[in-house]
Structure formats: structure tokens, C-alpha cells
C-alpha positions as CSV (number, residue, x, y, z in Angstrom):
1,M,63.2,77.9,-148.9
2,E,61.8,75.2,-150.8
3,N,62.4,77.1,-154.1
4,K,66.1,77.4,-153.2
5,L,66.2,73.6,-152.5
6,S,64.8,72.7,-155.7
7,M,67.1,75.1,-157.5
8,A,70.1,73.6,-155.6
9,R,68.8,70.1,-156.7
10,I,68.6,71.2,-160.3
11,L,72.0,72.9,-160.2
12,H,73.4,69.6,-158.6
13,K,72.0,67.3,-161.3
14,S,73.2,69.6,-163.9
15,I,76.8,69.7,-162.5
16,M,76.7,66.0,-162.0
17,F,75.5,65.6,-165.7
18,L,78.4,67.6,-167.0
19,L,80.9,65.9,-164.8
20,Q,79.8,62.5,-166.1
21,A,79.9,63.7,-169.8
22,K,83.5,65.1,-169.2
23,V,84.5,61.8,-167.7
24,L,83.0,59.9,-170.5
25,R,84.7,62.3,-173.1
26,Y,88.3,61.8,-171.2
27,S,87.6,58.0,-170.8
28,F,86.8,57.7,-174.6
29,L,90.0,59.6,-175.5
30,F,92.1,57.6,-173.0
31,I,90.8,54.3,-174.7
32,M,90.8,55.5,-178.3
33,L,94.0,57.6,-178.4
34,P,96.5,54.5,-178.0
35,L,94.3,52.6,-180.8
36,F,94.7,55.7,-183.1
37,A,98.5,55.9,-182.3
38,F,99.0,52.2,-183.0
39,T,97.4,52.4,-186.6
40,V,99.4,55.7,-187.4
41,M,102.7,54.2,-186.1
42,H,102.2,50.8,-188.0
43,K,105.2,50.2,-190.1
44,F,105.1,49.2,-193.7
45,Y,107.4,46.6,-194.9
46,V,108.0,47.1,-198.6
47,S,110.9,46.9,-201.1
48,V,110.7,48.4,-204.7
49,T,112.7,46.7,-207.7
50,N,112.9,48.4,-211.0
51,I,114.1,46.3,-214.1
52,N,114.8,48.2,-217.3
53,Y,116.4,47.1,-220.5
54,S,119.3,49.0,-221.8
55,E,119.7,48.4,-225.5
56,K,123.0,50.4,-225.5
57,D,124.6,47.9,-223.0
58,N,122.5,45.0,-224.1
59,S,121.6,44.2,-220.4
60,L,119.0,44.3,-217.8
61,Q,119.7,47.1,-215.3
62,I,118.1,46.6,-211.9
63,T,117.7,48.8,-208.8
64,S,116.3,47.5,-205.6
65,R,115.2,49.8,-202.9
66,I,115.0,48.6,-199.3
67,F,114.5,50.3,-195.9
68,I,118.0,50.5,-194.2
69,D,116.6,49.4,-190.8
70,D,114.9,46.4,-192.1
71,L,118.0,45.2,-194.1
72,E,120.2,45.8,-190.9
73,K,117.7,43.7,-189.0
74,V,117.8,40.8,-191.4
75,L,121.6,40.9,-191.7
76,D,122.0,40.8,-187.9
77,E,119.4,38.0,-187.6
78,R,121.0,35.8,-190.6
79,Y,124.7,36.6,-190.4
80,D,125.1,38.0,-186.9
81,I,126.6,41.2,-188.4
82,Q,126.2,44.7,-186.9
83,A,126.2,46.5,-190.4
84,N,125.6,50.0,-189.1
85,L,124.6,50.9,-192.8
86,S,124.9,54.6,-193.8
87,T,126.9,55.5,-190.8
88,E,130.6,56.2,-190.2
89,K,130.8,53.1,-188.3
90,E,129.6,50.9,-191.4
91,S,131.1,47.4,-191.1
92,E,133.7,46.6,-193.6
93,E,131.8,43.3,-194.2
94,A,128.5,45.1,-195.1
95,N,129.0,45.0,-198.9
96,F,129.7,41.2,-198.8
97,Y,126.7,40.4,-196.7
98,I,124.4,42.7,-198.6
99,E,125.4,41.0,-201.8
100,K,125.1,37.5,-200.3
101,Y,121.5,38.2,-199.0
102,I,120.5,39.8,-202.2
103,R,121.8,36.7,-204.1
104,S,119.9,34.4,-201.8
105,K,116.5,36.4,-202.3
106,L,116.4,37.6,-205.8
107,V,116.3,35.1,-208.8
108,F,116.1,36.2,-212.4
109,S,115.3,34.0,-215.4
110,T,114.8,34.3,-219.1
111,D,112.8,31.8,-221.0
112,G,113.1,29.5,-217.9
113,K,116.7,29.7,-217.6
114,N,118.2,31.2,-214.5
115,R,120.4,34.3,-215.1
116,N,123.2,35.5,-212.9
117,F,123.5,39.2,-212.0
118,V,126.4,41.4,-211.2
119,F,126.1,43.3,-208.0
120,L,127.4,46.7,-209.0
121,G,127.1,48.4,-205.6
122,K,124.9,50.4,-203.3
123,K,124.1,54.1,-202.2
124,Y,122.0,55.4,-199.6
125,D,119.1,57.8,-199.9
126,N,117.7,59.0,-196.5
127,D,116.3,55.9,-194.9
128,L,116.8,53.7,-198.1
129,I,119.5,51.6,-199.4
130,I,119.6,51.4,-203.4
131,C,121.4,48.3,-204.6
132,Y,122.5,48.3,-208.2
133,L,122.5,45.0,-210.3
134,E,123.0,44.1,-213.8
135,I,122.2,41.1,-215.9
136,E,124.7,41.2,-219.0
137,N,124.4,39.8,-222.4
138,I,120.8,39.9,-222.9
139,D,119.6,38.9,-226.5
140,M,116.3,40.7,-226.2
141,P,114.9,39.9,-229.6
142,A,115.3,36.3,-228.8
143,I,113.7,36.3,-225.3
144,K,110.0,35.5,-224.9
145,N,109.7,36.1,-221.0
146,I,111.4,37.5,-217.9
147,E,110.6,36.1,-214.6
148,I,111.7,37.4,-211.1
149,E,111.5,35.7,-207.9
150,N,111.7,38.2,-205.1
151,D,111.9,37.0,-201.4
152,I,113.6,40.0,-200.0
153,L,112.8,40.3,-196.3
154,S,109.7,38.0,-196.6
155,D,111.3,35.5,-194.2
156,M,111.8,38.4,-191.6
157,F,108.4,40.2,-192.0
158,E,105.2,38.6,-192.6
159,E,103.6,41.7,-194.0
160,Q,106.5,42.2,-196.5
161,Q,105.5,43.4,-199.9
162,N,108.0,43.4,-202.7
163,I,106.9,45.8,-205.6
164,V,108.5,44.8,-209.0
165,H,108.4,47.2,-212.0
166,F,109.3,45.9,-215.4
167,R,110.0,48.4,-218.2
168,I,111.3,46.5,-221.3
169,N,110.8,47.3,-225.0
170,G,108.1,49.8,-224.2
171,K,106.1,47.2,-222.2
172,K,105.5,48.1,-218.5
173,K,104.1,45.7,-216.0
174,S,104.2,45.9,-212.2
175,F,103.7,43.3,-209.6
176,V,103.2,43.2,-205.8
177,L,104.9,39.9,-204.6
178,V,104.3,38.6,-201.1
179,K,105.6,35.6,-199.3
180,E,102.8,33.2,-200.7
181,N,103.1,34.7,-204.3
182,N,106.7,35.7,-204.8
183,K,107.0,35.4,-208.6
184,G,106.3,37.8,-211.5
185,M,106.8,37.3,-215.2
186,L,106.8,39.6,-218.2
187,N,105.7,37.9,-221.5
188,L,107.4,39.7,-224.3
């Protein structure tokens, strides 16, 4: 009888140990799973601007890629416009406000002189909007440097990074611009 009692105690302790280990595992998963989900779902705030010199057109050709949802948020916040970009319900005012916003956030200069750009238009690529810009009448042999100031979305998102790629006369240079350091320069 005593042997059965000690076997029951051992069995009881083993079951309790297994239950505690199982509870600990589930507790760990319950606590850690939301943390993993948060890091996986963290959104990146980034735009990519490419600047290329066209010798044929004597111009700087610029494309700027921005996430549609981020641009819609800033247009709503700044101009109170529901743009509904890349949908059948896209606002008729969308182009006007996109251009207005881009003009307020992108500044180009050559040799220290500001240069105006022409907003050529936009197109959509999945969840991105691609804006096409051009700076005309570029006398490339005479230019010593090209500078860009890029503040796209940095007033809306603290983590915003604006990547800029220059490709001019065989020179390639890239910058990651942030709110505190929003200028990049290519010396020719």
C-alpha cells in the first residue's frame, strides 16, 4: 500500500511539473507573440528619388516613388482632401495637390541657385505613386554641383527616410536623407 502511495505521489509530482512547464510555455508565447507581431508589422516610411541627366534633352529627369497611403494621409492632413489615389474615386483635385505638396518638399539647386522643375505627371505601381519631374535647360559642362533638399513626408512621420540616387555623367551617388539631415549634394 505504501508503495502505491509513493507511486501516486511521484505520478502527481510529474503531472504537476508537466502542467507547470506547459503553462510556462503558453505564458511565454502569450507574452512574446504580440511583441513579435509588433516588430513584423512595423511600417517603414521611405521614399526613393532618382535623378538622371539626359544629354539628349539637356535636362535632369527625376522620378520620386512614394507610398500611396502615406501621401494620402499627408494630403488629407495638410489640405483636407480625400484624394482616393489609384481608385476610380480619385479626386479631380489630386494632381493639383500632389504637385503643390511635392513643390513644397523638394528643392533642387545647381551651383547654389534654386532650379524650378516641371511636374510632368504621375502613375501608380501597386502601392506606390511615381511622380515624374524635369529640370530643363541644364548646361551640364558648366555645373559644378547639384543639390537636393528632400522633406517628403518628414513632417508627417518622424521615422521617414528619403533615399536619393544621383546618376549624372557616369557619377553615381546615393543619400539617405532624414528630417534632421535633409540635403544631399553631388559634386561634379
